[in-house]
A tleap script that builds the chain and sets N, CA, C and O, in Angstrom:
source leaprc.protein.ff14SB
mol = sequence {
  NMET TRP ARG ARG ARG ALA GLY PHE SER ALA
  ARG SER ALA GLY THR SER PRO ASN ALA ARG
  ARG SER VAL GLY PRO THR ASP ILE ARG TRP
  ALA ASP VAL ILE PHE VAL MET GLU ARG LYS
  HIE LEU GLN ARG LEU GLN ALA GLU TYR ALA
  ARG LEU LEU GLU HIE LYS ARG VAL HIE VAL
  LEU ASP ILE PRO ASP ASP PHE ARG TYR MET
  ASP PRO GLU LEU VAL SER MET LEU GLU ASP
  THR VAL SER SER TYR CLEU
}
set mol.1.N position { 101.761 89.872 89.820 }
set mol.1.CA position { 100.482 90.544 89.810 }
set mol.1.C position { 100.506 91.826 88.992 }
set mol.1.O position { 99.610 92.065 88.182 }
set mol.2.N position { 101.512 92.641 89.196 }
set mol.2.CA position { 101.548 93.934 88.526 }
set mol.2.C position { 102.389 93.918 87.255 }
set mol.2.O position { 102.468 94.931 86.560 }
set mol.3.N position { 102.995 92.831 86.949 }
set mol.3.CA position { 103.852 92.758 85.764 }
set mol.3.C position { 103.096 93.006 84.473 }
set mol.3.O position { 103.664 93.518 83.508 }
set mol.4.N position { 101.840 92.652 84.447 }
set mol.4.CA position { 101.057 92.771 83.217 }
set mol.4.C position { 100.311 94.093 83.110 }
set mol.4.O position { 99.608 94.320 82.126 }
set mol.5.N position { 100.447 94.952 84.081 }
set mol.5.CA position { 99.741 96.231 84.052 }
set mol.5.C position { 100.553 97.262 83.291 }
set mol.5.O position { 101.755 97.417 83.506 }
set mol.6.N position { 99.881 97.952 82.411 }
set mol.6.CA position { 100.540 98.990 81.612 }
set mol.6.C position { 101.088 100.078 82.526 }
set mol.6.O position { 100.430 100.497 83.478 }
set mol.7.N position { 102.288 100.524 82.224 }
set mol.7.CA position { 102.899 101.601 82.987 }
set mol.7.C position { 103.654 101.159 84.224 }
set mol.7.O position { 104.220 101.995 84.929 }
set mol.8.N position { 103.678 99.872 84.502 }
set mol.8.CA position { 104.373 99.361 85.675 }
set mol.8.C position { 105.429 98.349 85.269 }
set mol.8.O position { 105.252 97.583 84.322 }
set mol.9.N position { 106.507 98.364 85.992 }
set mol.9.CA position { 107.500 97.291 85.933 }
set mol.9.C position { 107.606 96.777 87.357 }
set mol.9.O position { 107.826 97.557 88.284 }
set mol.10.N position { 107.457 95.500 87.537 }
set mol.10.CA position { 107.435 94.944 88.887 }
set mol.10.C position { 108.312 93.712 88.981 }
set mol.10.O position { 108.469 92.951 88.026 }
set mol.11.N position { 108.876 93.546 90.160 }
set mol.11.CA position { 109.632 92.343 90.505 }
set mol.11.C position { 109.124 91.862 91.848 }
set mol.11.O position { 108.597 92.637 92.646 }
set mol.12.N position { 109.289 90.590 92.082 }
set mol.12.CA position { 108.899 90.012 93.356 }
set mol.12.C position { 110.060 89.188 93.881 }
set mol.12.O position { 110.676 88.417 93.145 }
set mol.13.N position { 110.351 89.359 95.166 }
set mol.13.CA position { 111.424 88.596 95.800 }
set mol.13.C position { 111.133 88.531 97.293 }
set mol.13.O position { 110.442 89.390 97.843 }
set mol.14.N position { 111.660 87.517 97.929 }
set mol.14.CA position { 111.448 87.344 99.357 }
set mol.14.C position { 112.654 87.771 100.171 }
set mol.14.O position { 113.759 87.915 99.649 }
set mol.15.N position { 112.420 87.968 101.456 }
set mol.15.CA position { 113.521 88.338 102.349 }
set mol.15.C position { 114.131 87.121 103.037 }
set mol.15.O position { 115.182 87.225 103.670 }
set mol.16.N position { 113.485 85.991 102.917 }
set mol.16.CA position { 113.993 84.762 103.524 }
set mol.16.C position { 115.006 84.089 102.602 }
set mol.16.O position { 114.844 84.108 101.382 }
set mol.17.N position { 116.043 83.498 103.176 }
set mol.17.CA position { 116.984 82.746 102.339 }
set mol.17.C position { 116.314 81.556 101.647 }
set mol.17.O position { 116.839 81.037 100.663 }
set mol.18.N position { 115.166 81.128 102.155 }
set mol.18.CA position { 114.432 80.005 101.566 }
set mol.18.C position { 113.440 80.431 100.490 }
set mol.18.O position { 112.740 79.589 99.928 }
set mol.19.N position { 113.373 81.718 100.200 }
set mol.19.CA position { 112.424 82.217 99.201 }
set mol.19.C position { 112.759 81.661 97.823 }
set mol.19.O position { 113.914 81.360 97.523 }
set mol.20.N position { 111.726 81.530 96.988 }
set mol.20.CA position { 111.946 81.096 95.598 }
set mol.20.C position { 113.011 81.965 94.945 }
set mol.20.O position { 113.900 81.476 94.248 }
set mol.21.N position { 112.896 83.263 95.189 }
set mol.21.CA position { 113.857 84.238 94.682 }
set mol.21.C position { 114.081 85.248 95.801 }
set mol.21.O position { 113.143 85.924 96.226 }
set mol.22.N position { 115.305 85.352 96.275 }
set mol.22.CA position { 115.617 86.272 97.372 }
set mol.22.C position { 115.987 87.645 96.826 }
set mol.22.O position { 116.647 87.763 95.793 }
set mol.23.N position { 115.551 88.671 97.533 }
set mol.23.CA position { 115.877 90.040 97.137 }
set mol.23.C position { 117.383 90.252 97.230 }
set mol.23.O position { 118.037 89.737 98.137 }
set mol.24.N position { 117.919 91.002 96.298 }
set mol.24.CA position { 119.347 91.285 96.280 }
set mol.24.C position { 119.604 92.753 96.013 }
set mol.24.O position { 118.661 93.507 95.774 }
set mol.25.N position { 120.847 93.176 96.048 }
set mol.25.CA position { 121.174 94.590 95.856 }
set mol.25.C position { 120.726 95.131 94.501 }
set mol.25.O position { 120.358 96.301 94.396 }
set mol.26.N position { 120.752 94.307 93.480 }
set mol.26.CA position { 120.299 94.752 92.161 }
set mol.26.C position { 118.816 95.110 92.199 }
set mol.26.O position { 118.395 96.080 91.569 }
set mol.27.N position { 118.034 94.341 92.927 }
set mol.27.CA position { 116.601 94.625 93.059 }
set mol.27.C position { 116.371 95.955 93.772 }
set mol.27.O position { 115.521 96.747 93.364 }
set mol.28.N position { 117.121 96.190 94.823 }
set mol.28.CA position { 116.970 97.433 95.590 }
set mol.28.C position { 117.332 98.629 94.710 }
set mol.28.O position { 116.600 99.618 94.674 }
set mol.29.N position { 118.439 98.543 94.013 }
set mol.29.CA position { 118.856 99.644 93.131 }
set mol.29.C position { 117.816 99.905 92.045 }
set mol.29.O position { 117.560 101.057 91.697 }
set mol.30.N position { 117.223 98.856 91.516 }
set mol.30.CA position { 116.279 98.945 90.411 }
set mol.30.C position { 114.962 99.604 90.820 }
set mol.30.O position { 114.351 100.314 90.021 }
set mol.31.N position { 114.525 99.378 92.045 }
set mol.31.CA position { 113.183 99.780 92.485 }
set mol.31.C position { 113.064 101.270 92.776 }
set mol.31.O position { 113.962 101.883 93.353 }
set mol.32.N position { 111.935 101.834 92.363 }
set mol.32.CA position { 111.567 103.191 92.776 }
set mol.32.C position { 110.800 103.139 94.093 }
set mol.32.O position { 110.967 103.994 94.963 }
set mol.33.N position { 109.964 102.125 94.219 }
set mol.33.CA position { 109.136 101.927 95.406 }
set mol.33.C position { 109.246 100.457 95.801 }
set mol.33.O position { 109.253 99.570 94.947 }
set mol.34.N position { 109.329 100.215 97.100 }
set mol.34.CA position { 109.437 98.847 97.613 }
set mol.34.C position { 108.293 98.614 98.594 }
set mol.34.O position { 108.049 99.421 99.490 }
set mol.35.N position { 107.601 97.499 98.407 }
set mol.35.CA position { 106.527 97.102 99.314 }
set mol.35.C position { 106.943 95.830 100.033 }
set mol.35.O position { 107.439 94.887 99.417 }
set mol.36.N position { 106.736 95.815 101.342 }
set mol.36.CA position { 106.962 94.607 102.133 }
set mol.36.C position { 105.667 94.296 102.870 }
set mol.36.O position { 104.889 95.196 103.186 }
set mol.37.N position { 105.447 93.039 103.136 }
set mol.37.CA position { 104.198 92.648 103.780 }
set mol.37.C position { 104.209 92.941 105.278 }
set mol.37.O position { 103.215 93.418 105.826 }
set mol.38.N position { 105.322 92.659 105.935 }
set mol.38.CA position { 105.393 92.804 107.388 }
set mol.38.C position { 106.614 93.631 107.785 }
set mol.38.O position { 107.576 93.754 107.028 }
set mol.39.N position { 106.550 94.193 108.991 }
set mol.39.CA position { 107.658 94.996 109.508 }
set mol.39.C position { 108.951 94.179 109.577 }
set mol.39.O position { 110.033 94.722 109.355 }
set mol.40.N position { 108.851 92.875 109.884 }
set mol.40.CA position { 110.059 92.050 109.962 }
set mol.40.C position { 110.767 91.990 108.610 }
set mol.40.O position { 111.990 91.854 108.562 }
set mol.41.N position { 110.020 92.088 107.522 }
set mol.41.CA position { 110.642 92.094 106.191 }
set mol.41.C position { 111.439 93.385 105.988 }
set mol.41.O position { 112.540 93.361 105.437 }
set mol.42.N position { 110.882 94.500 106.432 }
set mol.42.CA position { 111.610 95.770 106.353 }
set mol.42.C position { 112.878 95.695 107.196 }
set mol.42.O position { 113.938 96.149 106.764 }
set mol.43.N position { 112.779 95.134 108.378 }
set mol.43.CA position { 113.947 95.022 109.253 }
set mol.43.C position { 115.039 94.168 108.615 }
set mol.43.O position { 116.223 94.483 108.733 }
set mol.44.N position { 114.653 93.106 107.951 }
set mol.44.CA position { 115.643 92.268 107.256 }
set mol.44.C position { 116.321 93.049 106.138 }
set mol.44.O position { 117.539 92.977 105.973 }
set mol.45.N position { 115.530 93.795 105.371 }
set mol.45.CA position { 116.113 94.600 104.292 }
set mol.45.C position { 117.048 95.665 104.855 }
set mol.45.O position { 118.135 95.882 104.320 }
set mol.46.N position { 116.635 96.324 105.924 }
set mol.46.CA position { 117.473 97.361 106.527 }
set mol.46.C position { 118.766 96.780 107.077 }
set mol.46.O position { 119.818 97.413 106.984 }
set mol.47.N position { 118.700 95.593 107.643 }
set mol.47.CA position { 119.903 94.955 108.183 }
set mol.47.C position { 120.903 94.640 107.080 }
set mol.47.O position { 122.113 94.740 107.284 }
set mol.48.N position { 120.404 94.264 105.927 }
set mol.48.CA position { 121.263 93.845 104.821 }
set mol.48.C position { 121.621 94.983 103.864 }
set mol.48.O position { 122.726 95.013 103.322 }
set mol.49.N position { 120.692 95.921 103.655 }
set mol.49.CA position { 120.864 96.914 102.586 }
set mol.49.C position { 120.588 98.345 103.047 }
set mol.49.O position { 120.017 99.134 102.295 }
set mol.50.N position { 120.981 98.682 104.253 }
set mol.50.CA position { 120.664 99.997 104.819 }
set mol.50.C position { 121.071 101.145 103.894 }
set mol.50.O position { 120.276 102.053 103.654 }
set mol.51.N position { 122.273 101.116 103.385 }
set mol.51.CA position { 122.731 102.222 102.524 }
set mol.51.C position { 121.937 102.300 101.229 }
set mol.51.O position { 121.626 103.395 100.760 }
set mol.52.N position { 121.611 101.171 100.654 }
set mol.52.CA position { 120.850 101.171 99.402 }
set mol.52.C position { 119.413 101.655 99.597 }
set mol.52.O position { 118.784 102.134 98.653 }
set mol.53.N position { 118.900 101.531 100.808 }
set mol.53.CA position { 117.518 101.926 101.083 }
set mol.53.C position { 117.376 103.390 101.480 }
set mol.53.O position { 116.257 103.886 101.613 }
set mol.54.N position { 118.490 104.085 101.669 }
set mol.54.CA position { 118.442 105.455 102.192 }
set mol.54.C position { 117.506 106.378 101.422 }
set mol.54.O position { 116.817 107.194 102.035 }
set mol.55.N position { 117.462 106.274 100.117 }
set mol.55.CA position { 116.650 107.185 99.308 }
set mol.55.C position { 115.512 106.463 98.598 }
set mol.55.O position { 115.036 106.910 97.555 }
set mol.56.N position { 115.088 105.364 99.161 }
set mol.56.CA position { 114.003 104.573 98.575 }
set mol.56.C position { 112.720 104.751 99.384 }
set mol.56.O position { 112.756 104.919 100.603 }
set mol.57.N position { 111.604 104.711 98.692 }
set mol.57.CA position { 110.307 104.711 99.369 }
set mol.57.C position { 109.953 103.258 99.652 }
set mol.57.O position { 109.773 102.455 98.736 }
set mol.58.N position { 109.856 102.935 100.944 }
set mol.58.CA position { 109.531 101.573 101.365 }
set mol.58.C position { 108.244 101.638 102.182 }
set mol.58.O position { 108.129 102.431 103.116 }
set mol.59.N position { 107.287 100.801 101.823 }
set mol.59.CA position { 105.994 100.781 102.501 }
set mol.59.C position { 105.752 99.405 103.112 }
set mol.59.O position { 105.892 98.381 102.444 }
set mol.60.N position { 105.388 99.399 104.385 }
set mol.60.CA position { 104.999 98.167 105.071 }
set mol.60.C position { 103.483 98.047 104.936 }
set mol.60.O position { 102.747 98.932 105.372 }
set mol.61.N position { 103.020 96.963 104.337 }
set mol.61.CA position { 101.599 96.792 104.054 }
set mol.61.C position { 100.808 96.209 105.222 }
set mol.61.O position { 99.578 96.211 105.198 }
set mol.62.N position { 101.503 95.713 106.240 }
set mol.62.CA position { 100.845 95.100 107.405 }
set mol.62.C position { 99.893 93.978 106.994 }
set mol.62.O position { 98.766 93.880 107.480 }
set mol.63.N position { 100.377 93.143 106.092 }
set mol.63.CA position { 99.647 91.944 105.672 }
set mol.63.C position { 100.439 90.747 106.185 }
set mol.63.O position { 101.619 90.610 105.860 }
set mol.64.N position { 99.815 89.878 106.978 }
set mol.64.CA position { 100.552 88.725 107.502 }
set mol.64.C position { 101.092 87.846 106.373 }
set mol.64.O position { 100.414 87.600 105.376 }
set mol.65.N position { 102.295 87.393 106.550 }
set mol.65.CA position { 102.938 86.542 105.542 }
set mol.65.C position { 102.596 85.078 105.822 }
set mol.65.O position { 103.477 84.243 106.023 }
set mol.66.N position { 101.307 84.796 105.830 }
set mol.66.CA position { 100.815 83.454 106.159 }
set mol.66.C position { 100.080 82.797 104.997 }
set mol.66.O position { 99.431 81.767 105.177 }
set mol.67.N position { 100.176 83.377 103.823 }
set mol.67.CA position { 99.405 82.902 102.679 }
set mol.67.C position { 100.272 82.096 101.731 }
set mol.67.O position { 101.491 82.262 101.687 }
set mol.68.N position { 99.634 81.228 100.982 }
set mol.68.CA position { 100.321 80.520 99.904 }
set mol.68.C position { 100.477 81.481 98.734 }
set mol.68.O position { 99.745 82.463 98.614 }
set mol.69.N position { 101.435 81.181 97.883 }
set mol.69.CA position { 101.712 82.000 96.707 }
set mol.69.C position { 100.439 82.188 95.874 }
set mol.69.O position { 99.779 81.215 95.510 }
set mol.70.N position { 100.107 83.434 95.579 }
set mol.70.CA position { 98.965 83.835 94.755 }
set mol.70.C position { 97.616 83.361 95.306 }
set mol.70.O position { 96.668 83.169 94.545 }
set mol.71.N position { 97.532 83.175 96.607 }
set mol.71.CA position { 96.261 82.865 97.250 }
set mol.71.C position { 95.272 83.985 96.885 }
set mol.71.O position { 95.624 85.159 96.995 }
set mol.72.N position { 94.066 83.659 96.462 }
set mol.72.CA position { 93.112 84.696 96.049 }
set mol.72.C position { 92.859 85.763 97.122 }
set mol.72.O position { 92.707 86.941 96.797 }
set mol.73.N position { 92.813 85.362 98.381 }
set mol.73.CA position { 92.614 86.340 99.457 }
set mol.73.C position { 93.813 87.279 99.554 }
set mol.73.O position { 93.645 88.485 99.738 }
set mol.74.N position { 95.009 86.735 99.432 }
set mol.74.CA position { 96.218 87.554 99.458 }
set mol.74.C position { 96.238 88.516 98.280 }
set mol.74.O position { 96.538 89.697 98.455 }
set mol.75.N position { 95.928 88.039 97.100 }
set mol.75.CA position { 95.916 88.890 95.907 }
set mol.75.C position { 94.956 90.055 96.109 }
set mol.75.O position { 95.286 91.196 95.787 }
set mol.76.N position { 93.788 89.774 96.632 }
set mol.76.CA position { 92.803 90.823 96.890 }
set mol.76.C position { 93.326 91.844 97.899 }
set mol.76.O position { 93.183 93.049 97.696 }
set mol.77.N position { 93.927 91.367 98.977 }
set mol.77.CA position { 94.483 92.266 99.995 }
set mol.77.C position { 95.600 93.124 99.414 }
set mol.77.O position { 95.665 94.324 99.680 }
set mol.78.N position { 96.469 92.521 98.630 }
set mol.78.CA position { 97.566 93.271 98.021 }
set mol.78.C position { 97.042 94.328 97.061 }
set mol.78.O position { 97.498 95.471 97.081 }
set mol.79.N position { 96.091 93.952 96.226 }
set mol.79.CA position { 95.533 94.922 95.279 }
set mol.79.C position { 94.903 96.097 96.009 }
set mol.79.O position { 95.118 97.247 95.627 }
set mol.80.N position { 94.129 95.827 97.052 }
set mol.80.CA position { 93.475 96.893 97.811 }
set mol.80.C position { 94.486 97.791 98.503 }
set mol.80.O position { 94.348 99.014 98.486 }
set mol.81.N position { 95.493 97.196 99.106 }
set mol.81.CA position { 96.459 97.957 99.894 }
set mol.81.C position { 97.440 98.724 99.017 }
set mol.81.O position { 97.676 99.910 99.245 }
set mol.82.N position { 98.004 98.073 98.034 }
set mol.82.CA position { 99.021 98.707 97.190 }
set mol.82.C position { 98.420 99.811 96.335 }
set mol.82.O position { 99.081 100.818 96.080 }
set mol.83.N position { 97.186 99.644 95.888 }
set mol.83.CA position { 96.584 100.647 95.002 }
set mol.83.C position { 96.523 102.025 95.650 }
set mol.83.O position { 96.542 103.032 94.943 }
set mol.84.N position { 96.452 102.093 96.968 }
set mol.84.CA position { 96.418 103.397 97.643 }
set mol.84.C position { 97.754 104.133 97.551 }
set mol.84.O position { 97.803 105.342 97.775 }
set mol.85.N position { 98.833 103.428 97.228 }
set mol.85.CA position { 100.151 104.046 97.096 }
set mol.85.C position { 100.484 104.415 95.656 }
set mol.85.O position { 101.418 105.179 95.414 }
set mol.86.N position { 99.738 103.887 94.706 }
set mol.86.CA position { 100.069 104.087 93.294 }
set mol.86.C position { 99.285 105.231 92.673 }
set mol.86.O position { 99.453 105.523 91.489 }
savepdb mol mol.pdb
quit
């Protein structure tokens, strides 16, 4: 979603081992800001990468992870929610 916006570099990864692309330590190191949809996603990241997250800004968006990839409703919710942090 944000990859094509000027002034932004974005990556997307999941916290589940079944994700298309799972988040890894390189992603955490690379990010200035990290957004997760649900608190359980933050908990998974903290369990795996606590030290790497110490100086990172992580925001829980409180958006249920019940949507299909790029669902128009999800895209709208993400745009509305994330824009308040940017």
